[in-house]
mmCIF file of the N, C-alpha and C atoms, coordinates in Angstrom:
data_MODEL
# 
_entry.id   MODEL 
# 
loop_
_atom_site.group_PDB 
_atom_site.id 
_atom_site.type_symbol 
_atom_site.label_atom_id 
_atom_site.label_alt_id 
_atom_site.label_comp_id 
_atom_site.label_asym_id 
_atom_site.label_entity_id 
_atom_site.label_seq_id 
_atom_site.pdbx_PDB_ins_code 
_atom_site.Cartn_x 
_atom_site.Cartn_y 
_atom_site.Cartn_z 
_atom_site.occupancy 
_atom_site.B_iso_or_equiv 
_atom_site.pdbx_formal_charge 
_atom_site.auth_seq_id 
_atom_site.auth_comp_id 
_atom_site.auth_asym_id 
_atom_site.auth_atom_id 
_atom_site.pdbx_PDB_model_num 
ATOM 1   N N  . MET A 1 1  ? 21.752  10.369  7.209   1.00 0.00 ? 1  MET A N  1 
ATOM 2   C CA . MET A 1 1  ? 21.376  10.122  8.585   1.00 0.00 ? 1  MET A CA 1 
ATOM 3   C C  . MET A 1 1  ? 20.559  11.280  9.159   1.00 0.00 ? 1  MET A C  1 
ATOM 4   N N  . ILE A 1 2  ? 20.995  12.497  8.872   1.00 0.00 ? 2  ILE A N  1 
ATOM 5   C CA . ILE A 1 2  ? 20.268  13.651  9.392   1.00 0.00 ? 2  ILE A CA 1 
ATOM 6   C C  . ILE A 1 2  ? 18.881  13.749  8.764   1.00 0.00 ? 2  ILE A C  1 
ATOM 7   N N  . SER A 1 3  ? 18.764  13.343  7.505   1.00 0.00 ? 3  SER A N  1 
ATOM 8   C CA . SER A 1 3  ? 17.446  13.390  6.858   1.00 0.00 ? 3  SER A CA 1 
ATOM 9   C C  . SER A 1 3  ? 16.476  12.411  7.510   1.00 0.00 ? 3  SER A C  1 
ATOM 10  N N  . VAL A 1 4  ? 16.985  11.269  7.943   1.00 0.00 ? 4  VAL A N  1 
ATOM 11  C CA . VAL A 1 4  ? 16.135  10.295  8.617   1.00 0.00 ? 4  VAL A CA 1 
ATOM 12  C C  . VAL A 1 4  ? 15.668  10.841  9.962   1.00 0.00 ? 4  VAL A C  1 
ATOM 13  N N  . LEU A 1 5  ? 16.575  11.466  10.704  1.00 0.00 ? 5  LEU A N  1 
ATOM 14  C CA . LEU A 1 5  ? 16.200  12.040  11.999  1.00 0.00 ? 5  LEU A CA 1 
ATOM 15  C C  . LEU A 1 5  ? 15.163  13.155  11.836  1.00 0.00 ? 5  LEU A C  1 
ATOM 16  N N  . LEU A 1 6  ? 15.357  13.994  10.836  1.00 0.00 ? 6  LEU A N  1 
ATOM 17  C CA . LEU A 1 6  ? 14.388  15.067  10.590  1.00 0.00 ? 6  LEU A CA 1 
ATOM 18  C C  . LEU A 1 6  ? 13.041  14.509  10.153  1.00 0.00 ? 6  LEU A C  1 
ATOM 19  N N  . ALA A 1 7  ? 13.071  13.487  9.309   1.00 0.00 ? 7  ALA A N  1 
ATOM 20  C CA . ALA A 1 7  ? 11.812  12.874  8.866   1.00 0.00 ? 7  ALA A CA 1 
ATOM 21  C C  . ALA A 1 7  ? 11.083  12.224  10.038  1.00 0.00 ? 7  ALA A C  1 
ATOM 22  N N  . CYS A 1 8  ? 11.818  11.554  10.909  1.00 0.00 ? 8  CYS A N  1 
ATOM 23  C CA . CYS A 1 8  ? 11.187  10.938  12.087  1.00 0.00 ? 8  CYS A CA 1 
ATOM 24  C C  . CYS A 1 8  ? 10.578  11.989  13.002  1.00 0.00 ? 8  CYS A C  1 
ATOM 25  N N  . ALA A 1 9  ? 11.300  13.083  13.210  1.00 0.00 ? 9  ALA A N  1 
ATOM 26  C CA . ALA A 1 9  ? 10.769  14.157  14.043  1.00 0.00 ? 9  ALA A CA 1 
ATOM 27  C C  . ALA A 1 9  ? 9.516   14.760  13.408  1.00 0.00 ? 9  ALA A C  1 
ATOM 28  N N  . LEU A 1 10 ? 9.552   14.942  12.099  1.00 0.00 ? 10 LEU A N  1 
ATOM 29  C CA . LEU A 1 10 ? 8.377   15.461  11.390  1.00 0.00 ? 10 LEU A CA 1 
ATOM 30  C C  . LEU A 1 10 ? 7.191   14.506  11.512  1.00 0.00 ? 10 LEU A C  1 
ATOM 31  N N  . LEU A 1 11 ? 7.448   13.213  11.397  1.00 0.00 ? 11 LEU A N  1 
ATOM 32  C CA . LEU A 1 11 ? 6.366   12.231  11.529  1.00 0.00 ? 11 LEU A CA 1 
ATOM 33  C C  . LEU A 1 11 ? 5.755   12.256  12.926  1.00 0.00 ? 11 LEU A C  1 
ATOM 34  N N  . VAL A 1 12 ? 6.591   12.368  13.933  1.00 0.00 ? 12 VAL A N  1 
ATOM 35  C CA . VAL A 1 12 ? 6.076   12.420  15.309  1.00 0.00 ? 12 VAL A CA 1 
ATOM 36  C C  . VAL A 1 12 ? 5.221   13.663  15.508  1.00 0.00 ? 12 VAL A C  1 
ATOM 37  N N  . VAL A 1 13 ? 5.699   14.803  15.026  1.00 0.00 ? 13 VAL A N  1 
ATOM 38  C CA . VAL A 1 13 ? 4.927   16.051  15.162  1.00 0.00 ? 13 VAL A CA 1 
ATOM 39  C C  . VAL A 1 13 ? 3.617   15.950  14.385  1.00 0.00 ? 13 VAL A C  1 
ATOM 40  N N  . LEU A 1 14 ? 3.683   15.457  13.154  1.00 0.00 ? 14 LEU A N  1 
ATOM 41  C CA . LEU A 1 14 ? 2.486   15.349  12.318  1.00 0.00 ? 14 LEU A CA 1 
ATOM 42  C C  . LEU A 1 14 ? 1.439   14.429  12.941  1.00 0.00 ? 14 LEU A C  1 
ATOM 43  N N  . THR A 1 15 ? 1.862   13.270  13.409  1.00 0.00 ? 15 THR A N  1 
ATOM 44  C CA . THR A 1 15 ? 0.888   12.341  13.993  1.00 0.00 ? 15 THR A CA 1 
ATOM 45  C C  . THR A 1 15 ? 0.363   12.843  15.337  1.00 0.00 ? 15 THR A C  1 
ATOM 46  N N  . THR A 1 16 ? 1.179   13.578  16.070  1.00 0.00 ? 16 THR A N  1 
ATOM 47  C CA . THR A 1 16 ? 0.702   14.163  17.329  1.00 0.00 ? 16 THR A CA 1 
ATOM 48  C C  . THR A 1 16 ? -0.364  15.216  17.052  1.00 0.00 ? 16 THR A C  1 
ATOM 49  N N  . VAL A 1 17 ? -0.143  16.031  16.034  1.00 0.00 ? 17 VAL A N  1 
ATOM 50  C CA . VAL A 1 17 ? -1.131  17.057  15.668  1.00 0.00 ? 17 VAL A CA 1 
ATOM 51  C C  . VAL A 1 17 ? -2.425  16.409  15.183  1.00 0.00 ? 17 VAL A C  1 
ATOM 52  N N  . ILE A 1 18 ? -2.310  15.356  14.383  1.00 0.00 ? 18 ILE A N  1 
ATOM 53  C CA . ILE A 1 18 ? -3.513  14.652  13.909  1.00 0.00 ? 18 ILE A CA 1 
ATOM 54  C C  . ILE A 1 18 ? -4.293  14.091  15.096  1.00 0.00 ? 18 ILE A C  1 
ATOM 55  N N  . HIS A 1 19 ? -3.591  13.469  16.013  1.00 0.00 ? 19 HIS A N  1 
ATOM 56  C CA . HIS A 1 19 ? -4.259  12.888  17.180  1.00 0.00 ? 19 HIS A CA 1 
ATOM 57  C C  . HIS A 1 19 ? -4.918  13.984  18.027  1.00 0.00 ? 19 HIS A C  1 
ATOM 58  N N  . TYR A 1 20 ? -4.196  15.067  18.254  1.00 0.00 ? 20 TYR A N  1 
ATOM 59  C CA . TYR A 1 20 ? -4.730  16.178  19.031  1.00 0.00 ? 20 TYR A CA 1 
ATOM 60  C C  . TYR A 1 20 ? -5.986  16.760  18.380  1.00 0.00 ? 20 TYR A C  1 
ATOM 61  N N  . GLU A 1 21 ? -5.920  16.992  17.083  1.00 0.00 ? 21 GLU A N  1 
ATOM 62  C CA . GLU A 1 21 ? -7.065  17.581  16.388  1.00 0.00 ? 21 GLU A CA 1 
ATOM 63  C C  . GLU A 1 21 ? -8.272  16.636  16.394  1.00 0.00 ? 21 GLU A C  1 
ATOM 64  N N  . ALA A 1 22 ? -8.023  15.343  16.292  1.00 0.00 ? 22 ALA A N  1 
ATOM 65  C CA . ALA A 1 22 ? -9.130  14.383  16.363  1.00 0.00 ? 22 ALA A CA 1 
ATOM 66  C C  . ALA A 1 22 ? -9.799  14.446  17.731  1.00 0.00 ? 22 ALA A C  1 
ATOM 67  N N  . LEU A 1 23 ? -8.995  14.527  18.783  1.00 0.00 ? 23 LEU A N  1 
ATOM 68  C CA . LEU A 1 23 ? -9.557  14.605  20.133  1.00 0.00 ? 23 LEU A CA 1 
ATOM 69  C C  . LEU A 1 23 ? -10.294 15.918  20.366  1.00 0.00 ? 23 LEU A C  1 
ATOM 70  N N  . VAL A 1 24 ? -9.753  17.022  19.847  1.00 0.00 ? 24 VAL A N  1 
ATOM 71  C CA . VAL A 1 24 ? -10.420 18.325  19.980  1.00 0.00 ? 24 VAL A CA 1 
ATOM 72  C C  . VAL A 1 24 ? -11.753 18.309  19.238  1.00 0.00 ? 24 VAL A C  1 
ATOM 73  N N  . LEU A 1 25 ? -11.749 17.746  18.041  1.00 0.00 ? 25 LEU A N  1 
ATOM 74  C CA . LEU A 1 25 ? -12.987 17.662  17.260  1.00 0.00 ? 25 LEU A CA 1 
ATOM 75  C C  . LEU A 1 25 ? -14.045 16.845  18.001  1.00 0.00 ? 25 LEU A C  1 
ATOM 76  N N  . MET A 1 26 ? -13.626 15.708  18.539  1.00 0.00 ? 26 MET A N  1 
ATOM 77  C CA . MET A 1 26 ? -14.593 14.872  19.260  1.00 0.00 ? 26 MET A CA 1 
ATOM 78  C C  . MET A 1 26 ? -15.087 15.547  20.531  1.00 0.00 ? 26 MET A C  1 
ATOM 79  N N  . SER A 1 27 ? -14.190 16.202  21.263  1.00 0.00 ? 27 SER A N  1 
ATOM 80  C CA . SER A 1 27 ? -14.618 16.823  22.524  1.00 0.00 ? 27 SER A CA 1 
ATOM 81  C C  . SER A 1 27 ? -15.529 18.027  22.292  1.00 0.00 ? 27 SER A C  1 
ATOM 82  N N  . SER A 1 28 ? -15.402 18.674  21.141  1.00 0.00 ? 28 SER A N  1 
ATOM 83  C CA . SER A 1 28 ? -16.295 19.805  20.865  1.00 0.00 ? 28 SER A CA 1 
ATOM 84  C C  . SER A 1 28 ? -17.620 19.352  20.246  1.00 0.00 ? 28 SER A C  1 
ATOM 85  N N  . ALA A 1 29 ? -17.609 18.246  19.527  1.00 0.00 ? 29 ALA A N  1 
ATOM 86  C CA . ALA A 1 29 ? -18.827 17.801  18.852  1.00 0.00 ? 29 ALA A CA 1 
ATOM 87  C C  . ALA A 1 29 ? -19.720 16.940  19.750  1.00 0.00 ? 29 ALA A C  1 
ATOM 88  N N  . LEU A 1 30 ? -19.137 16.190  20.641  1.00 0.00 ? 30 LEU A N  1 
ATOM 89  C CA . LEU A 1 30 ? -19.926 15.229  21.421  1.00 0.00 ? 30 LEU A CA 1 
ATOM 90  C C  . LEU A 1 30 ? -20.925 15.849  22.406  1.00 0.00 ? 30 LEU A C  1 
ATOM 91  N N  . PRO A 1 31 ? -20.597 16.936  23.093  1.00 0.00 ? 31 PRO A N  1 
ATOM 92  C CA . PRO A 1 31 ? -21.581 17.475  24.047  1.00 0.00 ? 31 PRO A CA 1 
ATOM 93  C C  . PRO A 1 31 ? -22.902 17.876  23.395  1.00 0.00 ? 31 PRO A C  1 
ATOM 94  N N  . GLY A 1 32 ? -22.894 18.277  22.149  1.00 0.00 ? 32 GLY A N  1 
ATOM 95  C CA . GLY A 1 32 ? -24.113 18.699  21.474  1.00 0.00 ? 32 GLY A CA 1 
ATOM 96  C C  . GLY A 1 32 ? -24.974 17.553  20.973  1.00 0.00 ? 32 GLY A C  1 
ATOM 97  N N  . LEU A 1 33 ? -24.430 16.353  20.958  1.00 0.00 ? 33 LEU A N  1 
ATOM 98  C CA . LEU A 1 33 ? -25.195 15.206  20.464  1.00 0.00 ? 33 LEU A CA 1 
ATOM 99  C C  . LEU A 1 33 ? -26.159 14.707  21.539  1.00 0.00 ? 33 LEU A C  1 
ATOM 100 N N  . ARG A 1 34 ? -27.357 14.397  21.106  1.00 0.00 ? 34 ARG A N  1 
ATOM 101 C CA . ARG A 1 34 ? -28.363 13.877  22.048  1.00 0.00 ? 34 ARG A CA 1 
ATOM 102 C C  . ARG A 1 34 ? -28.398 12.357  21.954  1.00 0.00 ? 34 ARG A C  1 
ATOM 103 N N  . ILE A 1 35 ? -27.330 11.752  22.440  1.00 0.00 ? 35 ILE A N  1 
ATOM 104 C CA . ILE A 1 35 ? -27.249 10.294  22.480  1.00 0.00 ? 35 ILE A CA 1 
ATOM 105 C C  . ILE A 1 35 ? -26.784 9.882   23.874  1.00 0.00 ? 35 ILE A C  1 
ATOM 106 N N  . THR A 1 36 ? -26.920 8.622   24.156  1.00 0.00 ? 36 THR A N  1 
ATOM 107 C CA . THR A 1 36 ? -26.558 8.124   25.482  1.00 0.00 ? 36 THR A CA 1 
ATOM 108 C C  . THR A 1 36 ? -25.049 8.227   25.701  1.00 0.00 ? 36 THR A C  1 
ATOM 109 N N  . PRO A 1 37 ? -24.652 8.293   26.968  1.00 0.00 ? 37 PRO A N  1 
ATOM 110 C CA . PRO A 1 37 ? -23.212 8.335   27.265  1.00 0.00 ? 37 PRO A CA 1 
ATOM 111 C C  . PRO A 1 37 ? -22.455 7.120   26.702  1.00 0.00 ? 37 PRO A C  1 
ATOM 112 N N  . ARG A 1 38 ? -23.094 5.979   26.677  1.00 0.00 ? 38 ARG A N  1 
ATOM 113 C CA . ARG A 1 38 ? -22.449 4.784   26.126  1.00 0.00 ? 38 ARG A CA 1 
ATOM 114 C C  . ARG A 1 38 ? -22.190 4.960   24.621  1.00 0.00 ? 38 ARG A C  1 
ATOM 115 N N  . ALA A 1 39 ? -23.141 5.543   23.913  1.00 0.00 ? 39 ALA A N  1 
ATOM 116 C CA . ALA A 1 39 ? -22.959 5.783   22.484  1.00 0.00 ? 39 ALA A CA 1 
ATOM 117 C C  . ALA A 1 39 ? -21.864 6.826   22.250  1.00 0.00 ? 39 ALA A C  1 
ATOM 118 N N  . LYS A 1 40 ? -21.794 7.826   23.122  1.00 0.00 ? 40 LYS A N  1 
ATOM 119 C CA . LYS A 1 40 ? -20.723 8.815   23.007  1.00 0.00 ? 40 LYS A CA 1 
ATOM 120 C C  . LYS A 1 40 ? -19.355 8.158   23.203  1.00 0.00 ? 40 LYS A C  1 
ATOM 121 N N  . LEU A 1 41 ? -19.270 7.271   24.164  1.00 0.00 ? 41 LEU A N  1 
ATOM 122 C CA . LEU A 1 41 ? -18.017 6.553   24.394  1.00 0.00 ? 41 LEU A CA 1 
ATOM 123 C C  . LEU A 1 41 ? -17.630 5.732   23.165  1.00 0.00 ? 41 LEU A C  1 
ATOM 124 N N  . LEU A 1 42 ? -18.609 5.088   22.565  1.00 0.00 ? 42 LEU A N  1 
ATOM 125 C CA . LEU A 1 42 ? -18.333 4.317   21.353  1.00 0.00 ? 42 LEU A CA 1 
ATOM 126 C C  . LEU A 1 42 ? -17.857 5.209   20.214  1.00 0.00 ? 42 LEU A C  1 
ATOM 127 N N  . LEU A 1 43 ? -18.428 6.403   20.104  1.00 0.00 ? 43 LEU A N  1 
ATOM 128 C CA . LEU A 1 43 ? -17.976 7.344   19.079  1.00 0.00 ? 43 LEU A CA 1 
ATOM 129 C C  . LEU A 1 43 ? -16.541 7.809   19.334  1.00 0.00 ? 43 LEU A C  1 
ATOM 130 N N  . VAL A 1 44 ? -16.209 8.038   20.599  1.00 0.00 ? 44 VAL A N  1 
ATOM 131 C CA . VAL A 1 44 ? -14.831 8.419   20.932  1.00 0.00 ? 44 VAL A CA 1 
ATOM 132 C C  . VAL A 1 44 ? -13.879 7.289   20.580  1.00 0.00 ? 44 VAL A C  1 
ATOM 133 N N  . MET A 1 45 ? -14.260 6.057   20.898  1.00 0.00 ? 45 MET A N  1 
ATOM 134 C CA . MET A 1 45 ? -13.406 4.912   20.566  1.00 0.00 ? 45 MET A CA 1 
ATOM 135 C C  . MET A 1 45 ? -13.244 4.779   19.054  1.00 0.00 ? 45 MET A C  1 
ATOM 136 N N  . LEU A 1 46 ? -14.324 4.959   18.314  1.00 0.00 ? 46 LEU A N  1 
ATOM 137 C CA . LEU A 1 46 ? -14.256 4.878   16.862  1.00 0.00 ? 46 LEU A CA 1 
ATOM 138 C C  . LEU A 1 46 ? -13.388 6.010   16.293  1.00 0.00 ? 46 LEU A C  1 
ATOM 139 N N  . GLY A 1 47 ? -13.564 7.203   16.819  1.00 0.00 ? 47 GLY A N  1 
ATOM 140 C CA . GLY A 1 47 ? -12.749 8.335   16.362  1.00 0.00 ? 47 GLY A CA 1 
ATOM 141 C C  . GLY A 1 47 ? -11.272 8.131   16.648  1.00 0.00 ? 47 GLY A C  1 
ATOM 142 N N  . ALA A 1 48 ? -10.949 7.606   17.824  1.00 0.00 ? 48 ALA A N  1 
ATOM 143 C CA . ALA A 1 48 ? -9.547  7.325   18.150  1.00 0.00 ? 48 ALA A CA 1 
ATOM 144 C C  . ALA A 1 48 ? -8.995  6.230   17.247  1.00 0.00 ? 48 ALA A C  1 
ATOM 145 N N  . PHE A 1 49 ? -9.811  5.241   16.946  1.00 0.00 ? 49 PHE A N  1 
ATOM 146 C CA . PHE A 1 49 ? -9.384  4.167   16.054  1.00 0.00 ? 49 PHE A CA 1 
ATOM 147 C C  . PHE A 1 49 ? -9.086  4.714   14.657  1.00 0.00 ? 49 PHE A C  1 
ATOM 148 N N  . VAL A 1 50 ? -9.951  5.580   14.154  1.00 0.00 ? 50 VAL A N  1 
ATOM 149 C CA . VAL A 1 50 ? -9.741  6.171   12.829  1.00 0.00 ? 50 VAL A CA 1 
ATOM 150 C C  . VAL A 1 50 ? -8.485  7.038   12.834  1.00 0.00 ? 50 VAL A C  1 
ATOM 151 N N  . ALA A 1 51 ? -8.294  7.823   13.893  1.00 0.00 ? 51 ALA A N  1 
ATOM 152 C CA . ALA A 1 51 ? -7.095  8.658   13.978  1.00 0.00 ? 51 ALA A CA 1 
ATOM 153 C C  . ALA A 1 51 ? -5.836  7.793   13.974  1.00 0.00 ? 51 ALA A C  1 
ATOM 154 N N  . HIS A 1 52 ? -5.868  6.696   14.735  1.00 0.00 ? 52 HIS A N  1 
ATOM 155 C CA . HIS A 1 52 ? -4.715  5.793   14.750  1.00 0.00 ? 52 HIS A CA 1 
ATOM 156 C C  . HIS A 1 52 ? -4.484  5.165   13.375  1.00 0.00 ? 52 HIS A C  1 
ATOM 157 N N  . ALA A 1 53 ? -5.540  4.795   12.697  1.00 0.00 ? 53 ALA A N  1 
ATOM 158 C CA . ALA A 1 53 ? -5.396  4.190   11.368  1.00 0.00 ? 53 ALA A CA 1 
ATOM 159 C C  . ALA A 1 53 ? -4.761  5.179   10.387  1.00 0.00 ? 53 ALA A C  1 
ATOM 160 N N  . VAL A 1 54 ? -5.174  6.435   10.454  1.00 0.00 ? 54 VAL A N  1 
ATOM 161 C CA . VAL A 1 54 ? -4.577  7.463   9.589   1.00 0.00 ? 54 VAL A CA 1 
ATOM 162 C C  . VAL A 1 54 ? -3.099  7.629   9.919   1.00 0.00 ? 54 VAL A C  1 
ATOM 163 N N  . GLU A 1 55 ? -2.778  7.658   11.200  1.00 0.00 ? 55 GLU A N  1 
ATOM 164 C CA . GLU A 1 55 ? -1.386  7.816   11.624  1.00 0.00 ? 55 GLU A CA 1 
ATOM 165 C C  . GLU A 1 55 ? -0.533  6.629   11.185  1.00 0.00 ? 55 GLU A C  1 
ATOM 166 N N  . ILE A 1 56 ? -1.056  5.441   11.300  1.00 0.00 ? 56 ILE A N  1 
ATOM 167 C CA . ILE A 1 56 ? -0.331  4.248   10.852  1.00 0.00 ? 56 ILE A CA 1 
ATOM 168 C C  . ILE A 1 56 ? -0.109  4.311   9.343   1.00 0.00 ? 56 ILE A C  1 
ATOM 169 N N  . GLY A 1 57 ? -1.126  4.768   8.612   1.00 0.00 ? 57 GLY A N  1 
ATOM 170 C CA . GLY A 1 57 ? -0.982  4.925   7.167   1.00 0.00 ? 57 GLY A CA 1 
ATOM 171 C C  . GLY A 1 57 ? 0.112   5.918   6.808   1.00 0.00 ? 57 GLY A C  1 
ATOM 172 N N  . ILE A 1 58 ? 0.214   7.005   7.566   1.00 0.00 ? 58 ILE A N  1 
ATOM 173 C CA . ILE A 1 58 ? 1.264   7.994   7.307   1.00 0.00 ? 58 ILE A CA 1 
ATOM 174 C C  . ILE A 1 58 ? 2.638   7.382   7.536   1.00 0.00 ? 58 ILE A C  1 
ATOM 175 N N  . TYR A 1 59 ? 2.792   6.629   8.625   1.00 0.00 ? 59 TYR A N  1 
ATOM 176 C CA . TYR A 1 59 ? 4.074   5.959   8.873   1.00 0.00 ? 59 TYR A CA 1 
ATOM 177 C C  . TYR A 1 59 ? 4.372   4.933   7.780   1.00 0.00 ? 59 TYR A C  1 
ATOM 178 N N  . GLY A 1 60 ? 3.362   4.240   7.312   1.00 0.00 ? 60 GLY A N  1 
ATOM 179 C CA . GLY A 1 60 ? 3.562   3.268   6.236   1.00 0.00 ? 60 GLY A CA 1 
ATOM 180 C C  . GLY A 1 60 ? 4.007   3.924   4.945   1.00 0.00 ? 60 GLY A C  1 
ATOM 181 N N  . LEU A 1 61 ? 3.375   5.049   4.607   1.00 0.00 ? 61 LEU A N  1 
ATOM 182 C CA . LEU A 1 61 ? 3.785   5.787   3.404   1.00 0.00 ? 61 LEU A CA 1 
ATOM 183 C C  . LEU A 1 61 ? 5.218   6.299   3.536   1.00 0.00 ? 61 LEU A C  1 
ATOM 184 N N  . ALA A 1 62 ? 5.564   6.781   4.709   1.00 0.00 ? 62 ALA A N  1 
ATOM 185 C CA . ALA A 1 62 ? 6.926   7.278   4.918   1.00 0.00 ? 62 ALA A CA 1 
ATOM 186 C C  . ALA A 1 62 ? 7.937   6.137   4.802   1.00 0.00 ? 62 ALA A C  1 
ATOM 187 N N  . ALA A 1 63 ? 7.621   4.993   5.368   1.00 0.00 ? 63 ALA A N  1 
ATOM 188 C CA . ALA A 1 63 ? 8.532   3.847   5.280   1.00 0.00 ? 63 ALA A CA 1 
ATOM 189 C C  . ALA A 1 63 ? 8.694   3.398   3.835   1.00 0.00 ? 63 ALA A C  1 
ATOM 190 N N  . THR A 1 64 ? 7.613   3.381   3.094   1.00 0.00 ? 64 THR A N  1 
ATOM 191 C CA . THR A 1 64 ? 7.681   3.004   1.684   1.00 0.00 ? 64 THR A CA 1 
ATOM 192 C C  . THR A 1 64 ? 8.517   4.005   0.903   1.00 0.00 ? 64 THR A C  1 
ATOM 193 N N  . TRP A 1 65 ? 8.325   5.284   1.164   1.00 0.00 ? 65 TRP A N  1 
ATOM 194 C CA . TRP A 1 65 ? 9.084   6.316   0.473   1.00 0.00 ? 65 TRP A CA 1 
ATOM 195 C C  . TRP A 1 65 ? 10.572  6.194   0.783   1.00 0.00 ? 65 TRP A C  1 
ATOM 196 N N  . PHE A 1 66 ? 10.919  5.983   2.061   1.00 0.00 ? 66 PHE A N  1 
ATOM 197 C CA . PHE A 1 66 ? 12.323  5.838   2.419   1.00 0.00 ? 66 PHE A CA 1 
ATOM 198 C C  . PHE A 1 66 ? 12.939  4.600   1.791   1.00 0.00 ? 66 PHE A C  1 
ATOM 199 N N  . ARG A 1 67 ? 12.189  3.544   1.737   1.00 0.00 ? 67 ARG A N  1 
ATOM 200 C CA . ARG A 1 67 ? 12.727  2.316   1.156   1.00 0.00 ? 67 ARG A CA 1 
ATOM 201 C C  . ARG A 1 67 ? 12.972  2.496   -0.343  1.00 0.00 ? 67 ARG A C  1 
ATOM 202 N N  . ARG A 1 68 ? 12.037  3.100   -1.032  1.00 0.00 ? 68 ARG A N  1 
ATOM 203 C CA . ARG A 1 68 ? 12.213  3.313   -2.477  1.00 0.00 ? 68 ARG A CA 1 
ATOM 204 C C  . ARG A 1 68 ? 13.301  4.329   -2.756  1.00 0.00 ? 68 ARG A C  1 
ATOM 205 N N  . ASP A 1 69 ? 13.436  5.313   -1.896  1.00 0.00 ? 69 ASP A N  1 
ATOM 206 C CA . ASP A 1 69 ? 14.474  6.319   -2.077  1.00 0.00 ? 69 ASP A CA 1 
ATOM 207 C C  . ASP A 1 69 ? 15.861  5.699   -1.882  1.00 0.00 ? 69 ASP A C  1 
ATOM 208 N N  . ARG A 1 70 ? 15.961  4.773   -0.939  1.00 0.00 ? 70 ARG A N  1 
ATOM 209 C CA . ARG A 1 70 ? 17.232  4.140   -0.627  1.00 0.00 ? 70 ARG A CA 1 
ATOM 210 C C  . ARG A 1 70 ? 17.546  2.982   -1.558  1.00 0.00 ? 70 ARG A C  1 
ATOM 211 N N  . CYS A 1 71 ? 16.528  2.339   -2.075  1.00 0.00 ? 71 CYS A N  1 
ATOM 212 C CA . CYS A 1 71 ? 16.715  1.130   -2.877  1.00 0.00 ? 71 CYS A CA 1 
ATOM 213 C C  . CYS A 1 71 ? 16.077  1.307   -4.240  1.00 0.00 ? 71 CYS A C  1 
ATOM 214 N N  . GLY A 1 72 ? 16.751  1.945   -5.137  1.00 0.00 ? 72 GLY A N  1 
ATOM 215 C CA . GLY A 1 72 ? 16.214  2.126   -6.475  1.00 0.00 ? 72 GLY A CA 1 
ATOM 216 C C  . GLY A 1 72 ? 16.018  0.808   -7.200  1.00 0.00 ? 72 GLY A C  1 
ATOM 217 N N  . CYS A 1 73 ? 16.723  -0.236  -6.742  1.00 0.00 ? 73 CYS A N  1 
ATOM 218 C CA . CYS A 1 73 ? 16.600  -1.537  -7.396  1.00 0.00 ? 73 CYS A CA 1 
ATOM 219 C C  . CYS A 1 73 ? 15.212  -2.139  -7.203  1.00 0.00 ? 73 CYS A C  1 
ATOM 220 N N  . CYS A 1 74 ? 14.509  -1.723  -6.173  1.00 0.00 ? 74 CYS A N  1 
ATOM 221 C CA . CYS A 1 74 ? 13.188  -2.304  -5.893  1.00 0.00 ? 74 CYS A CA 1 
ATOM 222 C C  . CYS A 1 74 ? 12.188  -1.946  -6.986  1.00 0.00 ? 74 CYS A C  1 
ATOM 223 N N  . GLN A 1 75 ? 12.335  -0.787  -7.583  1.00 0.00 ? 75 GLN A N  1 
ATOM 224 C CA . GLN A 1 75 ? 11.408  -0.386  -8.626  1.00 0.00 ? 75 GLN A CA 1 
ATOM 225 C C  . GLN A 1 75 ? 11.706  -1.098  -9.942  1.00 0.00 ? 75 GLN A C  1 
ATOM 226 N N  . ALA A 1 76 ? 12.982  -1.399  -10.181 1.00 0.00 ? 76 ALA A N  1 
ATOM 227 C CA . ALA A 1 76 ? 13.346  -2.039  -11.439 1.00 0.00 ? 76 ALA A CA 1 
ATOM 228 C C  . ALA A 1 76 ? 12.905  -3.496  -11.469 1.00 0.00 ? 76 ALA A C  1 
ATOM 229 N N  . SER A 1 77 ? 13.098  -4.178  -10.369 1.00 0.00 ? 77 SER A N  1 
ATOM 230 C CA . SER A 1 77 ? 12.758  -5.592  -10.325 1.00 0.00 ? 77 SER A CA 1 
ATOM 231 C C  . SER A 1 77 ? 12.230  -5.941  -8.944  1.00 0.00 ? 77 SER A C  1 
ATOM 232 N N  . ARG A 1 78 ? 10.986  -6.315  -8.873  1.00 0.00 ? 78 ARG A N  1 
ATOM 233 C CA . ARG A 1 78 ? 10.396  -6.649  -7.576  1.00 0.00 ? 78 ARG A CA 1 
ATOM 234 C C  . ARG A 1 78 ? 10.863  -8.001  -7.059  1.00 0.00 ? 78 ARG A C  1 
ATOM 235 N N  . HIS A 1 79 ? 11.410  -8.835  -7.931  1.00 0.00 ? 79 HIS A N  1 
ATOM 236 C CA . HIS A 1 79 ? 11.844  -10.152 -7.526  1.00 0.00 ? 79 HIS A CA 1 
ATOM 237 C C  . HIS A 1 79 ? 13.358  -10.236 -7.363  1.00 0.00 ? 79 HIS A C  1 
ATOM 238 N N  . SER A 1 80 ? 14.011  -9.110  -7.365  1.00 0.00 ? 80 SER A N  1 
ATOM 239 C CA . SER A 1 80 ? 15.468  -9.097  -7.244  1.00 0.00 ? 80 SER A CA 1 
ATOM 240 C C  . SER A 1 80 ? 15.873  -9.479  -5.829  1.00 0.00 ? 80 SER A C  1 
ATOM 241 N N  . THR A 1 81 ? 16.868  -10.344 -5.697  1.00 0.00 ? 81 THR A N  1 
ATOM 242 C CA . THR A 1 81 ? 17.321  -10.773 -4.381  1.00 0.00 ? 81 THR A CA 1 
ATOM 243 C C  . THR A 1 81 ? 18.303  -9.796  -3.769  1.00 0.00 ? 81 THR A C  1 
ATOM 244 N N  . ASP A 1 82 ? 18.891  -8.920  -4.584  1.00 0.00 ? 82 ASP A N  1 
ATOM 245 C CA . ASP A 1 82 ? 19.846  -7.945  -4.033  1.00 0.00 ? 82 ASP A CA 1 
ATOM 246 C C  . ASP A 1 82 ? 19.168  -6.659  -3.568  1.00 0.00 ? 82 ASP A C  1 
ATOM 247 N N  . CYS A 1 83 ? 17.855  -6.638  -3.603  1.00 0.00 ? 83 CYS A N  1 
ATOM 248 C CA . CYS A 1 83 ? 17.105  -5.479  -3.139  1.00 0.00 ? 83 CYS A CA 1 
ATOM 249 C C  . CYS A 1 83 ? 17.133  -5.429  -1.626  1.00 0.00 ? 83 CYS A C  1 
ATOM 250 N N  . CYS A 1 84 ? 17.244  -4.239  -1.069  1.00 0.00 ? 84 CYS A N  1 
ATOM 251 C CA . CYS A 1 84 ? 17.354  -4.129  0.382   1.00 0.00 ? 84 CYS A CA 1 
ATOM 252 C C  . CYS A 1 84 ? 16.021  -4.247  1.077   1.00 0.00 ? 84 CYS A C  1 
# 
């Protein structure tokens, strides 16, 4: 139980740092670009979308790891009905 709580806290910190760094990168890079404000907004939206996709992928990997760690039967037989 404590390992799950620590892993969840680590995931929240990790994804918060990823999101923060993506926003810092965009806010420092965008002023130097010679494009219209509308194009800059689109780049910010795209950057936020990519950051969210990376964060979702991290949560997915963590969920897969926890499931395999808890359910060794899943690796032996993918069609097993007693798998959690």
